[in-house]
C-alpha positions in Angstrom: 0.1 -0.2 0.0 1.4 3.2 -0.8 -0.2 6.4 1.1 1.6 9.9 -0.2 0.0 12.2 2.4 -1.4 13.2 6.0 -4.4 13.8 4.4 -4.7 10.9 2.5 -3.7 8.2 5.6 -6.2 10.6 8.0 -8.9 10.4 5.5 -8.6 6.7 5.2 -8.7 5.9 8.8 -11.8 8.2 8.8 -13.5 6.1 5.9 -12.6 2.9 7.6 -13.8 4.3 11.2 -17.6 2.9 10.9 -16.4 -0.5 10.1 -13.6 -0.7 12.7 -13.8 -2.7 16.1 -14.6 -1.0 19.3 -10.9 -1.6 20.0 -9.9 -0.7 16.7 -11.7 2.6 17.0 -9.7 3.5 20.2 -6.5 3.3 18.1 -8.3 5.2 15.1 -8.9 8.1 17.7 -5.6 8.1 19.4 -3.6 8.4 15.9 -5.8 11.3 14.8 -5.4 13.4 17.6 -1.9 12.0 18.0 -0.1 10.6 15.0 3.1 12.3 15.6 3.2 10.6 18.6 2.2 7.1 17.6 4.8 7.2 14.8 7.1 6.2 16.9 5.5 3.8 19.2 5.8 0.1 19.1 2.3 -1.6 18.6 2.7 -2.9 22.3 3.1 0.8 23.9 0.4 1.8 21.3 -1.8 -0.6 22.7 -1.0 0.1 26.0 -1.7 4.2 25.6 -5.2 3.1 24.1 -6.0 0.5 26.4 -6.2 -2.2 23.8 -3.7 -5.6 23.0 -0.6 -5.5 20.9 -3.0 -8.0 18.6 -6.0 -5.2 18.2 -3.0 -2.6 17.1 -1.8 -5.0 14.3 -5.2 -6.3 13.3 -6.1 -2.1 13.1 -3.2 -1.8 10.5 -4.3 -4.7 8.4 -7.6 -3.2 8.3 -5.9 -0.3 6.8 -4.6 -2.4 4.0 -1.0 -2.5 5.8 0.9 -6.0 5.9 1.7 -5.3 9.4 2.2 -2.7 12.1 5.8 -2.0 11.2 4.3 -0.8 7.5 1.7 1.6 9.2 4.4 2.9 11.6 6.5 3.9 8.7 3.6 5.5 6.9 3.0 7.6 10.0 6.8 8.7 10.3 6.8 9.7 6.4 4.2 12.2 7.0 5.7 13.8 10.0 9.8 13.7 9.4 9.3 17.1 7.7 7.5 18.8 9.6 8.9 18.0 13.0 11.1 20.8 15.1 14.4 19.9 16.8 12.8 20.0 19.6 9.9 17.8 18.6 12.4 15.5 17.5 14.4 15.5 20.9 11.0 15.1 22.8 10.0 11.8 20.9 13.3 10.2 20.7 12.5 10.0 24.5 9.9 7.3 23.9 12.3 4.7 22.2 16.1 5.5 22.8 17.4 6.5 26.3 20.9 7.7 27.4 21.5 4.0 28.6 21.1 2.5 25.0 22.0 5.2 22.7 25.1 3.4 21.5 22.4 -0.1 20.6 20.0 2.1 19.6 21.3 4.4 17.0 23.9 2.0 15.6 20.7 -0.4 15.3 18.6 2.5 13.6 21.5 3.2 11.0 22.0 -0.6 10.0 18.1 -0.6 9.1 18.5 2.5 7.1 21.4 0.7 5.2 19.5 -2.4 4.8 16.5 -0.4 3.5 18.5 1.4 1.0 20.0 -1.5 -0.3 16.8 -3.1 -1.1 15.3 0.2 -2.3 17.8 2.1 -4.4 17.6 1.7 -8.2 20.6 -0.1 -9.6 19.7 1.8 -13.6 19.3 4.6 -11.8 22.9 4.5 -10.3 24.4 3.6 -13.5 22.8 6.5 -15.1 24.4 8.8 -12.5 28.1 7.6 -13.2 27.5 7.7 -16.7 26.2 11.2 -16.6 28.8 12.1 -14.3 31.5 11.3 -16.9 29.2 13.1 -19.8 29.2 16.5 -17.9 30.4 19.6 -19.3 30.7 20.5 -15.5 29.6 19.3 -12.5 27.7 21.2 -9.6 26.9 19.7 -6.2 25.0 21.5 -3.6 23.8 20.3 -0.2 22.9 22.7 2.3 22.2 22.6 6.4 23.1 19.0 7.5 23.8 17.9 4.1 26.7 20.3 3.8 29.0 17.7 4.9 27.9 15.0 2.4 28.2 17.6 -0.5 31.7 18.3 0.7 32.8 14.8 1.0 31.4 14.1 -2.7 33.2 16.9 -3.7 36.5 16.4 -2.5 36.9 13.2 -4.2 35.6 13.6 -7.0 37.8 16.6 -7.4 40.7 14.1 -7.5 39.7 12.1 -9.5 37.9 14.7 -12.3 38.8 18.3 -13.0 35.4 20.1 -13.5 33.6 19.5 -10.1 32.5 23.0 -8.4 31.1 22.8 -4.5 27.8 25.5 -4.3 27.7 26.4 -0.8 26.4 29.2 1.8 29.1 32.2 1.8 29.7 35.5 0.5 28.2 35.0 -2.7 24.4 33.5 -3.3 24.1 30.1 -4.3 22.5 31.3 -7.9 25.7 33.6 -8.3 28.1 30.6 -8.3 25.7 28.8 -10.5 25.3 31.9 -13.0 27.0 29.6 -15.8 25.1 26.3 -15.3 23.3 25.3 -18.7 23.0 22.6 -20.8 25.5 19.8 -20.8 26.0 20.2 -17.2 25.1 18.0 -14.6 23.8 19.6 -11.1 23.8 16.8 -8.2 22.1 18.2 -5.0 21.8 16.4 -1.4 18.9 17.1 0.8 16.8 15.6 3.7 14.2 16.3 6.3 14.0 18.9 7.0 14.8 20.1 3.5 16.8 23.5 2.6 14.7 25.5 0.6 17.5 26.5 -1.2 18.7 23.3 -2.8 15.3 23.3 -3.9 15.2 26.1 -5.9 18.9 25.8 -7.3 17.4 22.4 -8.6 14.5 24.2 -10.3 16.9 26.8 -11.5 19.1 24.1 -13.1 16.4 22.2 -14.6 15.3 25.8 -16.2 18.9 26.3 -17.9 18.7 22.7 -19.1 21.3 21.0 -17.1 20.5 17.8 -16.1 19.9 17.3 -12.1 20.4 14.6 -9.8 19.0 14.2 -6.3 20.2 12.3 -3.5 17.2 11.9 -1.2 15.2 9.8 1.1 12.3 9.2 -1.1 10.9 9.9 -4.5 7.9 12.0 -2.9 10.7 14.5 -2.0 10.8 18.3 -3.1 14.1 17.3 -4.6 13.0 14.4 -6.4 10.3 16.4 -8.2 13.0 18.9 -9.7 15.3 15.9 -10.6 15.9 14.2 -13.9 17.5 11.1 -11.8 17.3 10.3 -8.2 18.9 8.3 -6.0 17.2 6.7 -2.5 18.6 6.7 0.7 16.6 6.3 4.1 17.7 8.9 6.6 15.0 8.3 8.9 15.9 10.2 12.3 17.2 8.6 15.5 16.8 11.5 17.4 17.1 15.5 16.8 20.4 14.5 14.5 19.4 13.4 10.9 20.8 9.9 10.1 23.2 10.3 7.2 24.8 7.0 7.2 22.6 5.3 4.2 23.4 9.0 2.1 27.1 8.4 2.9 27.0 5.1 1.8 25.5 5.6 -1.3 27.9 8.9 -2.3 30.6 6.4 -1.2 29.4 3.9 -3.7 29.1 6.7 -6.3 32.9 7.8 -5.8 34.4 4.2 -6.2 31.9 3.8 -9.1 33.8 6.9 -10.9 37.1 5.8 -9.3 36.8 2.4 -11.3 36.5 3.8 -14.7 39.6 6.0 -14.2 42.1 4.1 -12.3 44.9 4.9 -14.4 44.4 8.6 -13.4 43.6 7.9 -10.2 47.0 6.1 -9.3 48.7 9.0 -11.2 47.1 11.5 -9.0 47.7 9.6 -5.8 51.4 9.1 -6.5 51.7 13.1 -6.9 49.5 14.0 -4.1 51.7 11.4 -2.0 54.9 13.0 -2.9 53.2 16.6 -2.1 52.0 15.1 1.6 55.6 13.7 2.2 57.4 17.1 1.0 54.7 19.5 3.1 54.4 17.3 5.9 50.5 17.0 5.8 50.4 13.7 7.6 51.4 12.6 10.9 54.3 10.0 10.7 55.0 7.9 13.6 58.4 7.4 14.9 59.7 5.0 17.4 61.5 6.8 20.6 65.1 5.7 19.2 63.9 7.6 15.8 63.6 10.5 17.6 67.0 12.1 19.1 
């Protein structure tokens, strides 16, 4: 089942309401009033909050057309993740991550994000993106707010392989001034996850209006970045708390860098040989020495 908006899901619950059992109606009423909280409750916890059994919660999800409660929970999370403030995220995270289990909870959540990404990402689209990277006259990479680190990571490594990569960022000049020459034959890679940065969306729309090819690295085909892109690479980024989970997006970006690098092995080998000499000459990296060497 695919539900695309909160209005659709809320409307579905309202339509189904008359045919629900007494216990299921209690669940429906709770979700309609508190869907932001319900999205992060297990079936058991939701049942306790409402006063029904866990099995009643599962049957409620089935009644709505979902194969199980996790599917309904995921739909609820999709509805709210772009609307929650950081404070609301922090408050909700207290329900399922505590200080005592933060390490285990976050690592498990990140593992789940990678697993979902591996299942959902379109391999043909990935190959198309790699091909377009090589065909592009110029490559612009933009990712703002929490996605800045991802954009800079991608740009850093692509710059070691290619000589036509430009990072677009918040700075002295406006992003549109940095993209003034974008046009046909260019490739623009936009990176963004909830809460989506408006300037990134606008930059992708601007690029399309100038006939550049646009790639979005984002969390869903329903993302506003995807609506402005020719190619969309999906990476799961369900939040663990007030911090965005960028583990799966970084893995996808790593895969892009490696795929590009595999086609340019000779260039990379020469580049890194030159860099090693420069790094050594200018002592860019620390070299461990034993005590006998330090005299």
